[in-house]
Every structure is written in C-alpha cells, then in structure tokens.
C-alpha positions in Angstrom: 20.0 -14.7 -24.4 20.4 -11.5 -26.5 23.7 -9.7 -27.1 24.8 -6.6 -25.3 22.7 -3.6 -24.7 19.3 -5.5 -25.4 20.0 -8.1 -23.0 20.7 -5.4 -20.2 17.6 -3.7 -21.2 15.7 -7.1 -20.6 17.6 -7.9 -17.4 16.9 -4.1 -16.1 12.9 -4.3 -16.8 13.3 -7.9 -15.1 14.3 -6.5 -11.9 11.3 -4.4 -11.5 8.6 -6.0 -9.0 6.0 -8.3 -10.8 7.8 -8.3 -14.2 9.3 -11.7 -15.2 11.6 -12.4 -17.8 8.9 -12.8 -20.7 7.3 -9.6 -19.7 10.6 -8.0 -19.5 11.4 -9.3 -23.0 8.0 -8.1 -24.2 8.5 -4.3 -22.8 12.2 -4.2 -24.2 11.0 -5.2 -27.8 7.8 -3.0 -27.6 10.3 0.0 -27.1 12.4 -1.3 -29.7 9.7 -1.8 -32.6 7.6 0.9 -31.8 9.0 4.0 -33.7 6.6 6.4 -31.9 7.4 5.4 -28.3 9.0 8.4 -26.8 11.9 6.8 -24.9 13.2 10.6 -24.1 10.0 11.3 -22.4 10.0 8.2 -20.4 13.9 8.6 -19.3 12.8 12.2 -18.4 10.0 11.3 -16.2 12.2 8.5 -14.5 14.6 11.2 -13.5 12.1 13.7 -12.5 10.3 10.9 -10.3 13.3 10.4 -8.5 14.1 14.1 -8.0 10.7 15.6 -7.4 8.6 12.8 -5.6 9.1 12.4 -1.8 7.0 11.0 1.1 4.5 13.2 2.9 5.9 14.4 6.3 2.7 13.6 8.0 1.3 10.2 6.8 3.9 8.8 4.3 2.2 8.8 1.3 3.8 9.9 -2.0 3.8 13.4 -2.8 5.6 16.3 -4.6 5.3 18.5 -1.5 6.0 18.2 2.1 2.5 17.2 2.7 0.4 15.1 0.3 -3.1 16.3 -1.3 -5.0 14.1 1.1 -3.2 15.9 4.4 -3.8 19.3 3.0 -7.3 18.8 2.1 -9.4 20.2 5.0 -12.4 18.4 4.0 -11.0 15.2 5.3 -12.1 13.9 8.7 -9.3 14.2 11.3 -10.9 11.9 13.7 -10.3 8.7 11.3 -6.9 7.4 10.4 -6.7 4.5 8.1 -3.5 2.6 8.4 -2.1 1.1 5.2 0.9 -0.9 4.4 1.9 1.0 0.9 1.4 4.1 -0.6 -0.5 2.1 -3.5 -3.0 0.8 -0.7 -4.0 4.7 -0.4 -4.7 4.8 -4.0 -6.9 1.7 -4.1 -8.8 2.9 -1.1 -9.6 6.3 -2.6 -10.8 4.6 -5.9 -13.5 3.4 -3.7 -14.9 7.0 -2.8 -15.7 5.5 0.5 -13.2 7.0 3.1 -13.2 10.5 3.9 -10.6 10.1 6.7 -6.7 10.4 6.8 -4.1 7.9 6.1 -1.0 6.4 7.7 1.3 4.7 5.5 3.5 2.2 7.5 6.1 1.4 4.7 5.5 -2.4 5.1 4.4 -5.1 7.3 6.0 -6.9 10.0 7.9 -9.8 8.4 10.3 -11.8 10.7 11.3 -13.8 7.6 12.4 -10.7 5.9 13.7 -9.3 9.1 11.4 -6.4 9.2 10.2 -5.8 12.7 8.1 -3.1 14.1 10.7 -0.4 14.5 11.5 -0.7 11.0 7.8 0.6 10.1 6.5 4.0 10.7 4.8 3.2 13.9 6.3 5.4 16.1 5.0 8.4 13.6 1.5 6.7 14.1 1.7 7.1 17.8 2.7 10.6 17.6 -0.3 11.5 15.4 -2.4 9.8 17.9 -1.1 11.7 21.2 -3.1 14.8 20.9 -6.7 13.0 21.2 -8.0 14.3 17.8 -8.2 10.7 16.3 -11.2 8.8 17.5 -10.9 5.6 15.0 -8.0 3.7 13.4 -8.9 1.4 10.9 -6.3 -1.2 10.2 -6.2 -2.0 6.5 -3.2 -4.2 6.0 -3.2 -6.8 3.7 -5.1 -10.1 4.7 -1.9 -12.1 4.7 0.3 -13.7 7.3 2.6 -10.2 7.4 -0.4 -8.0 7.5 -2.6 -10.0 10.1 0.7 -10.0 12.3 0.8 -6.1 11.8 -2.6 -5.5 12.3 -2.4 -7.8 15.7 0.6 -6.0 16.9 -1.1 -2.4 16.3 -4.3 -3.5 18.0 -2.4 -4.6 21.0 -0.4 -1.4 21.1 -3.5 0.7 20.7 -5.7 -1.0 23.3 -4.7 1.2 26.1 -5.6 4.6 24.4 -9.1 5.8 24.1 -9.5 5.1 20.5 -11.6 2.5 18.4 -9.5 0.3 16.5 -11.3 -1.7 13.6 -10.2 -3.9 10.9 -11.4 -3.8 7.5 -13.6 -6.7 6.6 -12.6 -9.6 4.5 -14.2 -12.5 3.1 -15.2 -14.0 -0.2 -14.5 -11.8 -3.6 -17.8 -10.7 -6.0 -17.8 -13.4 -8.7 -15.7 -16.1 -6.6 -16.6 -19.5 -5.7 -16.9 -21.3 -2.3 -14.9 -24.2 -3.6 -11.9 -22.5 -4.4 -12.2 -20.4 -1.1 -9.3 -21.0 1.8 -10.4 -22.0 5.2 -9.4 -18.3 6.5 -11.0 -16.5 3.9 -14.2 -18.6 4.1 -14.0 -18.4 8.1 -13.8 -14.7 7.7 -16.8 -14.6 5.6 -18.9 -16.2 8.2 -17.5 -14.1 10.8 -18.3 -10.9 8.9 -21.7 -11.9 7.7 -24.6 -9.3 8.3 -28.0 -9.5 8.4 -30.2 -8.4 5.3 
C-alpha cells in the first residue's frame, strides 16, 4: 500500500503477535509523526533484550541472570510449584500477590494440530525438579482452552504416581460477565467450583 521502507516497517510490526495490519500502520505512523519518539533507544533496547535476556535454568522464566529473581528469592515456598505455559503467565499471577511458591514455565501447551507434543515442552525438567521430594503440591495453571486442558490432563496423569498433591486453578465466570454470554464449559466449571458462602 505504501512505498518502500514505510511499508517494510508496517509489515515488520504486523509480524508481531496480536498486531494486525491497522495496528501496525498506527504504530509505524506514530513513530514517523512523533518527533520526540526516541527511535534509537527503541532499537538499542531491542538489541539489548536479545543479548541480555535468557531463560532461567531452573523454572524457564525470563531473566537477565542464570536464575530468575523468583527462583533466587529465599522467601518463596519451595514446596509449591505453579506450572504455567509461558513466562507472561508468571507475570500475571505475580500481579495478584496471592502466590508465594515457585514456578515452572512449560514453554507452550500440547497441541497436536500445531505439532507440539509433550516432548516439545519442559516436562522432563519439571519431573527433575519433583524428584527430590521437596515439592508437596503442583498447581496446574495452564490456560482454560483445548490445548491448556490437554496439557493439564497429561500432567495430572503423569503426576498421579508421585506423592504430590496436584491441583488445577479454578475457572468459571468472570467478574462483570453475564450468564447468557457464558459458554457451556465455563458455566459448567463455575458450577463445579462453587463455594459455600
């Protein structure tokens, strides 16, 4: 649609997840039209992130060191491990300030359609962490979608032979949601997870 490098910039932004053609165009034009936008700093940060950020050798979370801040924190409860799909899920749970255990990032979810099986995830590393009998509970916090459910089910079956409590995050109706718009699975989960008041 645009000539040369402007279209290349738009196309590059459009390759990012969650950014469609219109959003890519808006970002590109924001950069072009805002004289105070520090393009050099953005480029510098992108290069720095690629060089400095790695994945924690223990849990798989993003970190600038071999071990992430959570794994290095002696105040965390090593008897609890919360299993998540991606590092961004760690950040979401941390924002709640409700969980004080450790994490394990799988690096995705089982998805036969996408060609992702159990061997493509960090399941072997999880099993290694559970081998020393320190962990008493594994909380499965995979996404409540088909892939996340398949992953949680697989892990649950895998962990049943161990002397570890396996739990799943509750799921149900969102605050502010209407019953008429809830799908059958969500509504069913809301009934299963109901609590006495």
